[in-house]
DOKELO-140635 format. One record per residue (C-alpha): residue in three letters; x, y, z; residue number from 0. Coordinates in steps of 0.001 Angstrom, whole numbers, plus 500000, padded with zeros to 6 digits. Layout:
BEGIN
ALA, X, Y, Z, NUM
...
***
This chain:
BEGIN
MET, 528175, 504757, 486742, 0
THR, 529021, 503900, 490386, 1
ARG, 527917, 505681, 493465, 2
SER, 531330, 507259, 493733, 3
ASP, 531241, 508518, 490140, 4
LEU, 527809, 510164, 490783, 5
LEU, 529099, 511659, 494110, 6
ARG, 532223, 513052, 492165, 7
LEU, 529907, 514621, 489566, 8
VAL, 527414, 516412, 491676, 9
ASP, 530427, 517512, 493966, 10
THR, 531673, 519433, 490832, 11
GLU, 530753, 523017, 490164, 12
LEU, 528198, 523519, 487328, 13
ASP, 530579, 525632, 485288, 14
ALA, 533065, 522752, 485198, 15
LEU, 530604, 520135, 483956, 16
THR, 530242, 519371, 480379, 17
PRO, 526529, 519001, 478955, 18
GLY, 527362, 515303, 478649, 19
ARG, 528307, 514948, 482445, 20
LEU, 525143, 517040, 483485, 21
THR, 522865, 514820, 481310, 22
GLN, 524325, 511680, 483048, 23
VAL, 523572, 513239, 486453, 24
ALA, 520032, 514031, 485522, 25
ARG, 519546, 510520, 484162, 26
ALA, 520848, 508940, 487133, 27
PHE, 518554, 510614, 489537, 28
GLY, 515722, 510325, 487073, 29
PRO, 512327, 511860, 488319, 30
TRP, 514334, 512797, 491463, 31
SER, 516181, 515368, 489255, 32
VAL, 513741, 518224, 489385, 33
TRP, 513491, 517957, 493131, 34
ILE, 517159, 517935, 494232, 35
LEU, 519164, 519544, 491435, 36
CYS, 520117, 523142, 492162, 37
PRO, 518090, 525673, 489996, 38
ALA, 521119, 526820, 487978, 39
ALA, 521356, 522988, 487113, 40
LEU, 517975, 522773, 486023, 41
ARG, 518086, 526085, 483949, 42
ARG, 521048, 524545, 481950, 43
LEU, 519123, 521200, 481463, 44
ASP, 516060, 523415, 480109, 45
GLU, 518423, 525146, 477782, 46
LEU, 519900, 521872, 476490, 47
PHE, 516582, 519971, 476010, 48
GLY, 513940, 522688, 475867, 49
ASN, 512042, 521116, 478642, 50
SER, 510587, 522957, 481606, 51
HIS, 511287, 521323, 484913, 52
ARG, 509013, 521939, 487823, 53
MET, 508088, 520318, 491040, 54
ASP, 504304, 519160, 491426, 55
LEU, 503372, 518782, 494971, 56
ALA, 500000, 517238, 494174, 57
GLU, 501472, 514424, 492279, 58
ALA, 504072, 513746, 494839, 59
THR, 501472, 513472, 497906, 60
GLY, 498538, 511125, 498573, 61
GLU, 497704, 507527, 498047, 62
GLY, 500942, 506266, 499801, 63
ARG, 502896, 509088, 498261, 64
THR, 504914, 511875, 500098, 65
ALA, 507925, 514143, 499684, 66
ILE, 510257, 513890, 502587, 67
LEU, 512122, 517130, 503539, 68
PHE, 515922, 517017, 504130, 69
VAL, 518566, 519470, 504675, 70
LEU, 521784, 518017, 503520, 71
LEU, 524435, 517474, 506107, 72
ALA, 527172, 518766, 503575, 73
GLU, 527368, 521313, 500800, 74
VAL, 527100, 519601, 497354, 75
PRO, 527405, 522289, 494466, 76
LEU, 524926, 520519, 492240, 77
LEU, 522398, 519733, 494724, 78
ARG, 519849, 521994, 496585, 79
GLN, 520803, 522269, 500340, 80
ALA, 517144, 521679, 501333, 81
ILE, 515424, 519022, 499155, 82
ALA, 512199, 517281, 499168, 83
LEU, 512365, 513773, 498104, 84
PRO, 509413, 511937, 496604, 85
VAL, 508934, 508487, 497721, 86
VAL, 506008, 505990, 497603, 87
TRP, 504840, 502840, 499539, 88
ARG, 504039, 499722, 497499, 89
ARG, 502915, 496262, 498552, 90
ALA, 505724, 493715, 499016, 91
GLY, 506077, 491321, 496028, 92
ALA, 504313, 493822, 493628, 93
ALA, 505793, 494538, 490387, 94
ASP, 509361, 496110, 491019, 95
ASP, 508754, 499723, 489746, 96
GLY, 511039, 501337, 492305, 97
LEU, 514051, 500557, 494333, 98
VAL, 513455, 499754, 497965, 99
LEU, 514535, 502374, 500683, 100
PRO, 515598, 500383, 503541, 101
PHE, 514411, 503181, 506237, 102
GLY, 511036, 501965, 505332, 103
ASP, 511279, 498694, 507199, 104
ARG, 511743, 500698, 510349, 105
VAL, 508602, 502796, 509934, 106
SER, 506366, 499681, 508895, 107
ARG, 507573, 497642, 511837, 108
SER, 507146, 500579, 514254, 109
LEU, 503617, 500871, 513096, 110
ASP, 502842, 497145, 512892, 111
VAL, 501821, 497542, 509263, 112
PRO, 503598, 494642, 507356, 113
GLY, 503586, 494019, 503714, 114
TRP, 504650, 497238, 502455, 115
ARG, 508005, 498670, 501131, 116
LEU, 509122, 502311, 500843, 117
CYS, 510336, 502865, 497361, 118
ALA, 512010, 505397, 495271, 119
PRO, 509879, 506408, 492009, 120
GLU, 510374, 504566, 488900, 121
GLY, 513185, 505634, 486846, 122
VAL, 515713, 506470, 489771, 123
SER, 519117, 504639, 489628, 124
LYS, 520563, 502313, 492187, 125
GLU, 523475, 504946, 492479, 126
ALA, 521206, 507821, 493193, 127
VAL, 519395, 505817, 495910, 128
GLU, 522815, 504763, 497387, 129
LEU, 523951, 508294, 497268, 130
LEU, 520878, 509872, 498976, 131
THR, 520588, 506912, 501776, 132
ASP, 524129, 507785, 502746, 133
ALA, 524116, 508758, 506527, 134
SER, 526942, 511238, 505903, 135
LEU, 524847, 513342, 503459, 136
VAL, 521001, 512617, 504662, 137
ARG, 519561, 512086, 508010, 138
TRP, 516609, 509915, 507214, 139
GLU, 515364, 509738, 510856, 140
SER, 513903, 513275, 510200, 141
GLY, 511679, 511706, 507507, 142
TRP, 509861, 509244, 509814, 143
VAL, 506700, 511242, 510490, 144
PRO, 505925, 511935, 506744, 145
ALA, 506781, 508393, 505669, 146
ALA, 504527, 507039, 508512, 147
ILE, 501731, 509299, 507472, 148
ALA, 502092, 508273, 503918, 149
LEU, 502065, 504419, 504967, 150
LEU, 498838, 504758, 507262, 151
ASP, 497148, 506829, 504429, 152
VAL, 497454, 503751, 501885, 153
ALA, 497461, 500900, 504183, 154
ASP, 495273, 501922, 507180, 155
THR, 492294, 504143, 507800, 156
LEU, 494103, 507586, 507579, 157
GLU, 493052, 509885, 504884, 158
ALA, 496014, 512319, 504389, 159
PRO, 495379, 515476, 502484, 160
LEU, 497204, 516451, 499341, 161
ARG, 499602, 519426, 499181, 162
CYS, 500637, 518524, 502872, 163
LEU, 504229, 518169, 504061, 164
ALA, 505478, 516978, 507431, 165
THR, 508767, 516370, 509218, 166
GLY, 509572, 514815, 512468, 167
GLU, 511796, 511931, 514122, 168
TRP, 510054, 509143, 516197, 169
SER, 511181, 506953, 519189, 170
PRO, 509296, 504252, 520601, 171
GLU, 509984, 505608, 524126, 172
SER, 509007, 509064, 523350, 173
GLY, 506888, 509444, 520283, 174
VAL, 507287, 512246, 518103, 175
LEU, 510708, 514170, 518394, 176
PRO, 511948, 517528, 517242, 177
VAL, 514152, 517941, 514219, 178
LYS, 516789, 520421, 513071, 179
GLY, 516599, 522516, 509780, 180
ILE, 513187, 523908, 510382, 181
PRO, 513694, 527333, 508745, 182
GLN, 515012, 525735, 505443, 183
LYS, 512001, 523183, 505654, 184
VAL, 509426, 525789, 505985, 185
GLU, 511079, 528104, 502985, 186
LEU, 510975, 524889, 500911, 187
ALA, 507474, 524101, 501731, 188
VAL, 506404, 527631, 500749, 189
GLU, 508467, 527380, 497488, 190
LEU, 506421, 524024, 496652, 191
GLY, 502989, 525612, 497365, 192
ALA, 502200, 523411, 500198, 193
GLU, 499066, 524104, 502061, 194
ARG, 500140, 522665, 505502, 195
LEU, 503420, 521694, 507120, 196
LEU, 503343, 519287, 510145, 197
VAL, 505997, 519725, 512587, 198
PRO, 506741, 518350, 516338, 199
GLU, 504976, 520904, 518671, 200
LEU, 508608, 521669, 520024, 201
ASN, 509486, 523003, 516469, 202
ARG, 506251, 525146, 516029, 203
GLU, 507426, 528217, 517419, 204
GLU, 510761, 528226, 515152, 205
ALA, 508272, 527315, 512235, 206
GLU, 505784, 530011, 512689, 207
ARG, 508621, 532688, 513017, 208
LYS, 509966, 531610, 509726, 209
ARG, 506294, 531597, 508175, 210
ALA, 505902, 535166, 509471, 211
GLU, 509203, 536190, 507952, 212
LEU, 508371, 534975, 504567, 213
GLY, 504717, 536297, 504858, 214
ALA, 503606, 532950, 503638, 215
GLU, 499943, 531536, 504123, 216
LEU, 501390, 528197, 504873, 217
LYS, 499395, 526680, 507868, 218
ILE, 501788, 525139, 510490, 219
VAL, 500308, 522299, 512329, 220
SER, 501838, 521012, 515534, 221
LEU, 502232, 517242, 516391, 222
SER, 502082, 516415, 520220, 223
CYS, 505308, 515200, 521446, 224
ARG, 503500, 513374, 524486, 225
HIS, 502199, 510500, 522855, 226
ARG, 504130, 507354, 521902, 227
ASP, 501327, 506241, 519280, 228
LEU, 501550, 508360, 516027, 229
ARG, 497878, 507151, 515370, 230
GLU, 496842, 509056, 518566, 231
VAL, 498832, 512003, 517543, 232
LEU, 497071, 512315, 514318, 233
ARG, 493748, 511716, 515730, 234
ALA, 494003, 515064, 517508, 235
CYS, 494304, 516718, 514033, 236
LYS, 490635, 515891, 513457, 237
ASP, 490318, 518846, 510759, 238
LEU, 493211, 517645, 508898, 239
PHE, 492864, 513799, 509095, 240
PRO, 489195, 512946, 509246, 241
PRO, 488530, 509538, 510919, 242
ALA, 487321, 506670, 509082, 243
PRO, 484322, 504698, 510417, 244
ARG, 484682, 502573, 513363, 245
ALA, 484868, 498875, 512648, 246
ASP, 481462, 498336, 514052, 247
ALA, 479840, 501321, 512415, 248
PRO, 476643, 500682, 510269, 249
PRO, 477304, 499395, 506813, 250
GLN, 476027, 502566, 505136, 251
GLU, 478900, 504486, 506760, 252
HIS, 481435, 502062, 505519, 253
GLN, 479842, 502150, 501985, 254
LYS, 479999, 506067, 502099, 255
TYR, 483884, 506150, 503118, 256
PHE, 484500, 503336, 500573, 257
ASP, 482838, 505244, 497903, 258
ARG, 484653, 508475, 498821, 259
LEU, 487943, 506545, 498359, 260
ILE, 486992, 505250, 495038, 261
SER, 485649, 508497, 493832, 262
SER, 489059, 510171, 494701, 263
GLY, 491009, 507621, 492858, 264
GLN, 492665, 506061, 496087, 265
TYR, 492137, 502384, 494871, 266
GLU, 494878, 500940, 496779, 267
LYS, 493836, 502520, 499886, 268
ALA, 490176, 501297, 499193, 269
ARG, 491491, 497605, 498809, 270
ALA, 493441, 497922, 502194, 271
TYR, 490603, 499413, 504062, 272
TYR, 488318, 496672, 502719, 273
GLN, 490620, 493906, 503702, 274
ARG, 491349, 495375, 507202, 275
VAL, 488143, 496736, 508290, 276
VAL, 485217, 495265, 506190, 277
MET, 486482, 491809, 505262, 278
PRO, 486121, 490165, 508744, 279
ARG, 482641, 491594, 509333, 280
VAL, 481395, 490401, 505970, 281
ALA, 483013, 487072, 506325, 282
ALA, 481176, 486384, 509745, 283
ALA, 477852, 487487, 508091, 284
LEU, 478571, 484747, 505345, 285
ARG, 479250, 482366, 507746, 286
GLU, 475795, 482815, 509381, 287
GLN, 474283, 482616, 505858, 288
TRP, 476054, 479251, 505346, 289
LEU, 474746, 477920, 508693, 290
GLN, 471379, 479024, 508108, 291
GLN, 471013, 477640, 504662, 292
THR, 472714, 474368, 505298, 293
GLY, 472832, 473595, 508993, 294
GLN, 476059, 472184, 508384, 295
GLN, 479011, 473240, 510522, 296
SER, 481866, 472348, 508200, 297
ALA, 482946, 470635, 505001, 298
ASP, 485706, 468078, 504529, 299
THR, 486921, 469736, 501302, 300
LEU, 486553, 473225, 499584, 301
VAL, 487392, 473348, 495941, 302
THR, 488120, 476821, 494840, 303
ILE, 490154, 478648, 492204, 304
ALA, 492718, 481451, 492772, 305
SER, 491511, 484400, 490585, 306
GLY, 492022, 488333, 490775, 307
ASN, 489712, 488593, 493767, 308
ALA, 491415, 486850, 496648, 309
ALA, 488798, 487954, 499046, 310
SER, 486048, 485688, 497336, 311
ALA, 488110, 482521, 498137, 312
PHE, 488703, 483972, 501663, 313
TYR, 484989, 484084, 502275, 314
SER, 484225, 480599, 501019, 315
VAL, 486766, 479187, 503432, 316
VAL, 485457, 481176, 506461, 317
ALA, 481756, 480457, 505558, 318
THR, 482236, 476667, 504926, 319
GLN, 485038, 475995, 507643, 320
PRO, 486604, 473168, 505528, 321
ASP, 489201, 470670, 506885, 322
ARG, 491199, 470972, 503522, 323
VAL, 491170, 473484, 500769, 324
LEU, 491894, 472210, 497097, 325
LEU, 492957, 475391, 495690, 326
LEU, 493427, 475437, 491702, 327
TYR, 495364, 478140, 489774, 328
THR, 497395, 478651, 486776, 329
GLN, 501208, 479440, 486905, 330
ASN, 500498, 483307, 486387, 331
MET, 498154, 483156, 489621, 332
ARG, 500791, 481543, 491877, 333
GLN, 501222, 484862, 493797, 334
LYS, 497435, 485134, 493963, 335
ALA, 497018, 481669, 495594, 336
GLU, 499827, 482579, 498322, 337
GLU, 497612, 485661, 498890, 338
ILE, 494515, 483718, 499522, 339
ARG, 496407, 481587, 502078, 340
ASP, 497805, 484588, 503706, 341
LEU, 494645, 486150, 504003, 342
VAL, 492985, 483320, 505779, 343
ALA, 495972, 483300, 508218, 344
ARG, 495803, 487048, 508805, 345
PHE, 492119, 487996, 508970, 346
SER, 490477, 484683, 510113, 347
ARG, 491254, 484893, 513827, 348
GLY, 487996, 484369, 515677, 349
LEU, 486178, 483377, 512600, 350
ILE, 487284, 479673, 512087, 351
ALA, 487674, 477004, 514651, 352
ARG, 490870, 475510, 512939, 353
SER, 493118, 476404, 510111, 354
PRO, 492478, 474335, 507080, 355
ARG, 495167, 472019, 505277, 356
TRP, 496100, 473713, 501934, 357
VAL, 496696, 471504, 498726, 358
PHE, 497863, 473704, 495917, 359
CYS, 497251, 472319, 492328, 360
GLU, 499205, 474427, 489787, 361
PHE, 498542, 474168, 485981, 362
ASP, 500355, 475462, 482853, 363
SER, 497270, 477021, 481378, 364
PRO, 493531, 477604, 481772, 365
ASP, 492844, 474813, 479351, 366
ARG, 494908, 472402, 481365, 367
LEU, 493081, 473519, 484492, 368
VAL, 489714, 472901, 482865, 369
GLU, 490788, 469480, 481308, 370
ALA, 492288, 468190, 484498, 371
GLN, 489245, 468516, 486927, 372
GLN, 487958, 465054, 486333, 373
GLY, 491180, 463644, 487359, 374
LEU, 491191, 465738, 490472, 375
ARG, 487980, 464215, 491689, 376
ASP, 489382, 460818, 491225, 377
GLN, 492558, 461799, 492951, 378
TRP, 491618, 463917, 495947, 379
LEU, 487856, 463252, 496579, 380
SER, 487128, 459575, 496066, 381
ASN, 487544, 458766, 499767, 382
VAL, 485505, 461832, 500917, 383
PRO, 481744, 461101, 501832, 384
GLU, 479179, 462546, 499615, 385
GLY, 477722, 465880, 500840, 386
GLN, 481202, 466673, 502355, 387
VAL, 482605, 468548, 499384, 388
VAL, 481872, 472131, 498549, 389
VAL, 482532, 473698, 495042, 390
ASP, 483265, 477549, 494976, 391
LEU, 481620, 478931, 491785, 392
THR, 482550, 482546, 492566, 393
PRO, 486189, 482766, 491196, 394
GLY, 487686, 481748, 487908, 395
THR, 486063, 482000, 484232, 396
LYS, 482837, 480714, 483391, 397
GLU, 484299, 477768, 481722, 398
MET, 486337, 476944, 484665, 399
THR, 483529, 477101, 487147, 400
ILE, 481081, 475246, 484939, 401
GLU, 483592, 472354, 484271, 402
MET, 484193, 472353, 488132, 403
TYR, 480610, 472188, 488959, 404
VAL, 479941, 469230, 486373, 405
SER, 483313, 467342, 486961, 406
VAL, 484130, 467850, 490744, 407
ARG, 480621, 468207, 492297, 408
ARG, 479221, 464633, 493251, 409
PRO, 475407, 463779, 494110, 410
GLY, 474766, 465362, 497738, 411
ASP, 477750, 467744, 497463, 412
ARG, 477097, 471669, 497571, 413
ALA, 478180, 474448, 495655, 414
VAL, 478391, 478187, 496856, 415
TYR, 478404, 481420, 494990, 416
ILE, 478959, 484927, 496406, 417
ARG, 477123, 487592, 495090, 418
HIS, 478221, 491252, 495397, 419
ARG, 477931, 494789, 493716, 420
SER, 481066, 496134, 492268, 421
LYS, 482508, 499496, 491699, 422
GLU, 485807, 499952, 489783, 423
GLY, 486509, 496023, 489856, 424
MET, 486089, 495927, 493601, 425
ALA, 483238, 494693, 495970, 426
VAL, 481174, 497382, 497483, 427
PRO, 481163, 496653, 501448, 428
PHE, 478258, 494737, 502851, 429
THR, 476587, 494073, 499439, 430
GLU, 478017, 490313, 499730, 431
LYS, 475374, 487452, 499779, 432
LEU, 476159, 483766, 499721, 433
VAL, 473944, 481412, 497692, 434
VAL, 474122, 477783, 498420, 435
TYR, 473285, 475137, 495733, 436
GLY, 472624, 471539, 496332, 437
***
């Protein structure tokens, strides 16, 4: 099915569609179907398949997810006039379980939050995405505020509440801008069971009138149109968006905040918060521990392994300040190796005197990585003075690190290990301690 085929089907009156054609439409929209097909079409699908279709706002919000409110620019018989479109932010380069929405690039650039892509949920077809990103049908600019809030929720320190919807445009010159279609969006927010609807302050009066007309308990929250930084706008809504601890807050406050994120299942946000806020402070502390234990400003070569925890290798690089990093990894960890180098480039500013040279050593399998370590010492370390090689024992399997310690480390060389407490597979902030051997 092409985009034109899908448009032709949704532009057909329901009574003129065969069950097979209606099923084609539902399959093309996938999980979007329940959100955008008109109620009569959903009832027909319920009759055909015995399913009960409903919109669940709690599942569509939080942890980088939101439902963007649109009023279609043209009447389409098979679609609602006002729709809520679920979208989700995913890390760039992650497994492709959703089609990328181009609008997201504008939002992430505006907020200076790189490395994320705005995606349709898994199961939505390419044709459905093309149809609902057509400027003649949907004005995506009005979705800037909700998309930005969802991105800050997953990648920054914002805690966006569940069952909260938003609408609003944005420009770098003026900040938040008013939008059209407020009465329809208020009505849809009430239907979805939203607890709050965020609107530009210039739209608040219109939104309140519609809420009063409906007799709804929906709380209308106005967003200032006088600031050009959305973060500043949201900080004014302290009850709605409780602030995260400042970067220089005591460790206990960061631990409590981290624990709150983990306990509420916001794992992706916890990782992003750890990287952006906690990791530079922990790295500086580990650097001091290295200096106190060794008195050595830097090493010639750090030998480490790319594993599931990229932060541990980052810490070893910052602590030991090597001229060169010999990074071992298996083929399935190639992306993780790139992530380690990226972490050092992004977060080590002010922490290291100069960027190290990277030597990537890729192996077909863990067994081959273990077997090759004696040869690595002969190939890469034969001209390095004793005492100038540091072996990182933190990442990798036990067999890998034991073999590396035995085969790569020479008399006078040091080894490091970073201890920490874990929760849900992630290091608890400020429990990291550097141990130096040799």
